[in-house]
N, C-alpha and C positions, 0 to 999 in steps of 0.2 A: 228306283232306282232299277235297270236291268241289270243283268252280269256283265253284259259287255264295258256298260259304263264302272260299273266298280273296277275292274280288273283294271281299266284306264287310271282310275283314285289311287288304288296303290301303287302302283306302278311309278305315277308320277310323284306319290308321298318317298318310294325307295329309293329314285333316283335325286330327289330332291336333297332327301337325307347324304346320302353318299356325296352328293355334290360339295354341303355343307363337311361332312366329315373328310374328304379332302383341302375345304378348305383351312379348316381348323384345326387339324389334328396334329399330334407333337409332330415335331421334324424332327428327322433321325440324322439328315444329312449334314456335314462338319458344320458346312454354312451358315446352318439356322441354328446354331445351336449359341450358348455365348457363358463366358465363364470369367468371373469375377477375383482375381486371387485374395487372398485373407492377411491380412496382418495381424497378430497378437497387436493386444491394447497398448501393452508395457514396449512394443518393441518398432511401434508405427514409426514411421522414417520421415512421414511427412513434416513439411515446411510451411507448403501454400498451401491455400484452397482457394479454387474460383467456385462464388453461385452465380449462373444466372438465372434471374426470377423475374417473371412479371416487369420486363423492364429493365430491371435495375440489377446492375452487375456489384456483388459484397466482394471484396477479397482478405483475406485474412491470412495472416501470417506469424509466425513464431523465427525470431530474431537471432534467440540466444536459447539455453537448454528448457528455461520457463517461460511458461507464460506468453497467450497471444495475442496478437493487437489484430486491429479492424483498420486495415489501409486502404481502403476503397470501400464507400465513396468519402470519408472523412475517418480520420484516425479516434480510433478510442479504445478503452483494453477488451480484448473481448472475453465471456464469459467462460472457464473453463468445462464448466459442467456440457455450454451447449457444443462445444468441438468436441466433448468427448463421445456424446451424443450419436456426433455427426460419423463417429467409429464403430459406434458400439455395431452397428450391423454388417462391418467387414471384419469382422474379428479373425472372422475361418472363410475359405471360401466358398464361393457359392457359383453353382451352374443352375439357368435358367431346365425349370421341367416343364416348360412347354413355349413353345412359339407358334406367334397367329402374322397370317399376313395380313394387311390392313391398308384400305381406300384411305384417301385422302378422309372423307368422310366419317373414318372408323376413326379417328383418332382423338374426338372430343370425349368417344365412350369411355377410353384409357387414359383419359386427361394429360394424351399427347402433343395435342396440340400447342400451334404456337406462342397464344396466351398465357397458358395454365401447364404447360411441358417446365420442367429444371434442370438445367446443366450443373453438371457440377465435375471437379475435374481439380485433383489432388496431385501435387508434384511433389518432391525432395529433389535437393540441390539440381534444378532445373529439369529435370527429367517427370515427365506425365506417368504416373505409373497408375492413371484412373481417370477415364475421361467416358460418362455418361449420362443420357438423360433418363429424368426420372419420370416417371408418372403415375397413375394414381395408384391406391389400395383394393384387394380384391381378397375378399374370404372364400375359404373353398366349403365351407357348411355353415359359417357365423359366426366362427369360434376366434378370436383375437391369436391364437397358437399357432393356428392355419394362414396366418396373413399371406399373401404374396403382393411383391411390387412389380409394374410390369414397368421396363424398360427400353431404352432405343438404344444402338452405336449410332454417337454423332453422325450425321450426314446417311444417316442407313432409316429413309421413312416410311418403308412396306410394311416396318414387320414389328413385330414389341414382343419380347422375351418376360416370361414371369418368373422373377427370380423367389423361391419358397423360404418361407417360415422368415421373413423378415422386413422391414419395415425402413423402407431407405429416402420416405420423400417425408417422414412428419418432423425428422430434425436438421431439414434443412427446407424447410416449407415456412422460413420465417425473413423479417425483413431485418435489417439493420439493429432497430431497438431493440429486436428477441436476443439477438446474438450477441450483443454487448453487457459487460457489466456494469454492476454500481460502481467497480472501482474507475475513484481516475488516473489511476499512474500507475503504471508496469513497473517503474523503475524500481531496483532496491535502497537502502541504504547507502551499502556499501560501492552503489554507482557512482553517488555527487559529490563529487571534486568540490565543489565551488558553491557556495550559496551566499547572496546580496539577500538584504531585507531592509527595503523602501516604506518606515512608517512616520508619515506624517507626522499623529499625535504621540509622538518620541521627541518631544522639544530639543533636547541636548544632543541627543544620536539618532537624528531621522535617518541617517545611511547606515548599514551594519555591512561590511566585508568580510566574509573568512573564507578560508581553505584549509584543504586537510592538510598535513605536515604530521612530522613523525612523535611530534612529544605527547604526554601523558594521556590527551583527551581526543587528540588524535587529528585537531585541529587548532589554527591559530588565528587571533583579529589581525585584518590587514586593516581595516577602520574599524573603530578607534584604535591604534595600536596600543601596545604594553599591559593589555588585560588578559587574562587567563580566560577561556572557551568553557562554558558548563557543558552540559549535555546536550550538545549539538545531538550528538546522531541519535538521542531519544523525541528531542524536537523533528526532524528527519522523517521518524518512525512514524510520529504522528500526521505529519501533515500528508505522507506515503501512502497514508492508509485509509485515510479521507474518502465516504461510501457519498453518495447521489441518493437525495433522496426524490427529484427527479431533476429531466433533461429539458431543459426550456427552448423557448425560437430564442434569438438572440431579439428581438425588437419585445421582449416579455416588459410590459409595463414598471411592475413592480421591480425587478430583480435588476432593470437599465435604472428604476432609481436608488437603488441601495446602490448601486456600483459607481453612479454617475461622480462623487466625488471618493472614491475609494481608498479610504486612508492607511492600506496596506499594501504592496506588491512584495510577490515573494519569486524569484529566479534561482533556481535549482540547475548547475552546471555538471554535465554527463561528458563520458569520450563521445558521443554524437551530437551532442550541440549545447543545449538548452531550454528551459523549461518555464514559463514565468504566469504565475497566477497572479490574478487581482480578486481581492477580498475585500466584502462589502464589509458593514458592525454585526458581530452577532447578537440576532433579534432577539424575542422571549422565545419563540419557537421556532425558528429556523435563520437561517440568513442565504445572501448567494458568493457564487465566485464564476470566475470566466478563466479558461487556462487562454493563453494567448494566441490567436493563430484559428481557435475554433470560429463554429456558427451557431454557438449553443450559450447560453449562460446556465450554471448546475445550480439548483438549492437541498444544502445540505441541512442538514441538525443546528441548532444554535451551540451547541457543544463543538460541531465541526469548523464551526467558522472561528471559534475562540481559540483550536487547535494552532493556528496560525497568526494569531496575533500576540506576539511575543515583543518585548522593547529589550534595549539594550540590557538591563538590569536582569530580565528573565535569562537572557541569552549568556550573560559572565560569570564563571564561576564565582560563589557565594563563602566557600571554604576561605577562613582570614589564612592560613599559613599555606605552604607548599614546601610545606616539608615531613614526610612520611615518619610515624610514632616510634619508626626503633632507630630513627638517625639520630632522635633528640637527645641530648648528652647532660639535659641542667634546666631544672625549671625553677622560676621565681616567682611563688605567687603574697601580695600582700592586697589582706579584703579588712574589713570590720575585726576580724579575732587574733589579727595581726601579720606576720610574716612567715611561709612557709618556704623552704630552699630545700633538693633535692638535686643531688649528683650522680650519675652514674659511675662505678668505680668495674674496670671490667664488664662483667656482665650479670653484675647487682647493682641497684639503688640505695643510697643510704642520707638519712636526713642530714643537712649542714646545720640547719636551723628549724626549730630548733634543734638542741643535739641530744644523743643517746634516748632517743627515742625508735622502738623496732616498728618498721614498717609490715603492713601485709600486703606481700609481694604480690597476690590478684587482686585487690581490691586495688592497688596504684598503678597498677597498668591498667584496667580497665580505664582508671581515672585519668593519666597518662593520655589514653588515644582517642577518650570521650573530647579533652583540651585540645589538641592537636586538627584535630577534626569539625573544632566548631564552624561553623557557617554562620553569613549576616543577614537575618531576620530581613532588612532590607538596606537601599543605599539612599542616600541623601543626595539629591543632585544639586543643591544649594549652599551655600557657607553658612552658617547661623552663627552668633553670638555664644563666646563661651557661656555667659549668663543664659542662654537657652538649651544649652545641650549636657551643663551637670561637669563638662569638664574644663573648668576653672577649677576646681576642688574635688578629684579624682577621687573615684569610691574603689576602686582597684585597680592594681595593674597585674600586668602577668609579660614575664618574662621567659622565651624560650630558646632555648641556645640548641645549634646542632656544632661542627667542628670547625663550618666558618660560615654559619648565619647566625644573626643575633635578630631576634624578632619582639620588639615590645608594644604590648597591644595596654592602651587605655584605656579606663573606663570611667564613664562620670554616672554621681548617682541623678536616680530616676525625677523625670521632669514630666507630670501630666501626664505619670502611666506609660513614660516612653523611655529607654535607656540608651543612652550615644554612649559610642565610641571610635576609636581610630587607633590605626597604626602606626606610630610614629617615623619619620621620613614618609610617608605615604600621603599624608592629610588628607585623604579620603575619610568623608561621618560615614558610619552610619549605625543603624540601631538591634540591638542583639534580643534575642529572645527571650521567656522565662529559664528555658532547659538549659541555654548557655550558661546566663547569670548561677543557675545552682550548682553549675561545674566550677566555677569562679565565686563562689561564698565556700567552696569545700575549708575546714580544719583538720590539723592535727587527729586530733580524736576520732574522724570521718576514716585516715587513713592508719591509723595505727594497730600493731597486730595485738588484736583480744587475748 
């Protein structure tokens, strides 16, 4: 190579470098910069996220103070951690450290072509706070700490901006399945105002209807009437905390088979409408359920399915007396050891029968409380003859009095390992556990002051 040729080559190389430097040099003009405002995580005002990715649009919304929902393409509870990951890169202001002019042929290298770009829009009360096109990642020296994300302004197809030290792509480079939670319901217990349980396996009470009330339990039975509800909020808490093992297509063969004749349907009413869940029988390993209006079947654990399956007996209050122990003014107990009668005189209790026996105040108070809080072990849904219940010759009788009520409990002799009882004037037959019987077998010696 002669001197003239060498000079020409060097000149061409210098010119090429100059051209490239001009094309890809950091931009100093105001139009070539891009700044994203930062929002501290605890102050992030967003209530709507829209992600456009690979032809799919995913919308997440926050209807209240807590919890995000996926509202498009179909409804689901969003995973809070996944949502927080989107905000994590936006907790402080971001300003591009470099911008590049791009030709259409350059876009794929930055993952900003139409097939691989991701549109991200964040809104608060209808106002668009962030609208950006997210491209690929770039590391300055191969270190994750120096990761930057290439982005574009919507509608500006010829310039990319590098946001330094942040990965804006990974949190949004996910489909609906990766953004959803395994939780099935976003509502809280206090959101539920009404409950209908249709259970074909519950022969006498296949349909239960409850609504919130001002009573002690916070609920009342609309159907059947006249019964005290039990721990309905606990039942709701169990159902609302249900988690999916898997989300399956609506035509899933096994799931459809289990749900084809679902014995249970639960409808929960709330201010915005209602949610209806069909639940199959709990299997050995898992069960299936389907939320009305959804396009999928959900596999849950066997225990998770069992949480929904409650009968009238499970949901009613099993306490025998509706009287607080402090309201009781008289207790009369008759058992195999004889009769024990105590009355409240002022603030103290005194034995009326047998007389002249000093009571141990602490022992008596604890016993009185246990008596009043006794629960039925189970209710009998059909009438049985006295010969089978032992109530023809009662073994125990308890009379609990308040100022305006009298509760009389009749307990039959044990029959085939079972002890039946009934409340006078009520007519219901139920069974008592050994623990309740131990309270009814107390003697004067157990309660006297030692």
